[in-house]
Wavefront OBJ file of the C-alpha trace (Angstrom):
o trace
v -17.122 -14.025 63.250
v -20.860 -14.675 62.954
v -23.465 -13.227 60.700
v -27.166 -14.009 61.414
v -27.450 -16.685 58.710
v -23.774 -17.664 58.289
v -22.475 -19.914 61.104
v -19.964 -22.305 59.639
v -16.860 -22.087 57.409
v -18.674 -24.180 54.839
v -21.363 -21.454 54.638
v -18.677 -18.798 54.204
v -17.161 -20.843 51.451
v -20.477 -21.166 49.710
v -21.092 -17.450 49.991
v -17.705 -16.634 48.433
v -18.325 -19.125 45.614
v -21.672 -17.530 44.838
v -20.250 -14.066 44.995
v -17.326 -15.077 42.721
v -19.777 -16.756 40.254
v -21.987 -13.611 40.248
v -18.916 -11.424 39.660
v -17.890 -13.686 36.798
v -21.278 -13.514 35.209
v -21.335 -9.646 35.529
v -17.738 -9.456 34.108
v -18.739 -11.741 31.203
v -21.756 -9.617 30.368
v -19.765 -6.411 30.551
v -17.049 -7.798 28.278
v -19.667 -9.118 25.842
v -21.375 -5.686 25.713
v -17.939 -3.922 25.290
v -16.968 -6.333 22.501
v -20.378 -5.719 20.735
v -19.878 -1.943 20.934
v -16.349 -2.180 19.654
v -17.457 -4.389 16.777
v -20.261 -2.000 15.791
v -17.843 0.925 15.920
v -15.279 -0.950 13.817
v -17.852 -1.653 11.114
v -18.875 2.014 11.107
v -15.263 3.079 10.822
v -14.615 0.642 7.974
v -17.679 1.884 6.147
v -16.557 5.448 6.496
v -13.028 4.670 5.350
v -14.503 2.890 2.347
v -16.675 5.864 1.545
v -13.634 8.195 1.792
v -11.679 5.946 -0.532
v -14.523 5.786 -3.045
v -15.043 9.510 -3.063
v -11.511 10.907 -2.737
v -8.867 8.363 -3.568
v -10.489 6.689 -6.561
v -10.791 9.986 -8.569
v -7.238 10.901 -7.635
v -6.088 7.496 -8.922
v -7.943 8.076 -12.133
v -6.188 11.414 -12.485
v -2.854 9.822 -11.875
v -3.603 7.144 -14.417
v -4.514 9.846 -16.910
v -1.313 11.744 -16.199
v 0.751 8.577 -16.607
v -0.916 8.005 -20.051
v -0.163 11.588 -21.084
v 3.427 11.158 -19.930
v 3.673 7.887 -21.878
v 2.495 9.674 -25.004
v 4.919 12.459 -24.477
v 7.784 10.068 -24.103
v 6.781 8.155 -27.208
v 6.475 11.440 -29.189
v 9.885 12.762 -27.985
v 11.459 9.377 -28.687
v 9.938 9.119 -32.145
v 10.450 12.685 -33.402
v 13.479 13.977 -31.514
v 15.732 11.192 -30.252
v 15.387 8.676 -33.094
v 16.294 11.149 -35.842
v 19.278 12.477 -33.889
v 20.472 8.940 -33.152
v 20.181 7.905 -36.757
v 22.080 10.996 -37.988
v 24.776 10.350 -35.397
v 24.936 6.671 -36.528
v 25.318 7.715 -40.136
v 27.995 10.240 -39.208
v 29.902 7.665 -37.163
v 29.659 5.140 -40.011
v 30.926 7.720 -42.476
v 33.821 8.581 -40.194
v 34.707 4.884 -39.838
v 34.409 4.378 -43.606
v 36.783 7.306 -44.261
v 39.270 5.911 -41.717
v 39.188 2.443 -43.133
v 39.339 3.665 -46.736
v 42.206 5.983 -45.825
v 44.379 2.946 -44.793
v 44.016 1.524 -48.282
v 45.062 4.701 -50.125
v 48.292 5.324 -48.133
v 51.468 4.462 -49.896
v 53.797 2.030 -48.203
v 56.953 4.015 -48.814
v 55.740 7.306 -47.413
l 1 2 3 4 5 6 7 8 9 10 11 12 13 14 15 16 17 18 19 20 21 22 23 24 25 26 27 28 29 30 31 32 33 34 35 36 37 38 39 40 41 42 43 44 45 46 47 48 49 50 51 52 53 54 55 56 57 58 59 60 61 62 63 64 65 66 67 68 69 70 71 72 73 74 75 76 77 78 79 80 81 82 83 84 85 86 87 88 89 90 91 92 93 94 95 96 97 98 99 100 101 102 103 104 105 106 107 108 109 110 111 112
């Protein structure tokens, strides 16, 4: 097969090498541009996510923290003014019951 300016196999080889090199350069440029576009879009997405976190999630976290503090105060109040007195009264009653049981052993007569 002959083309006007390509006569030998070496010239065909040189033509394919040049075409392959040109295709490689074009592919490299397209990949570089694609990578640059993806990088710019990723930065924009990260900035938007950061803005969303700053405007929506941070106030919600503050609200959750406030609710946790309120719950902690409620638990401390209930523990101090409801559970602690009941536990101490129950402890005194249990101690009195045990005192009566132990004291009752000393008052029993051996023959009866």
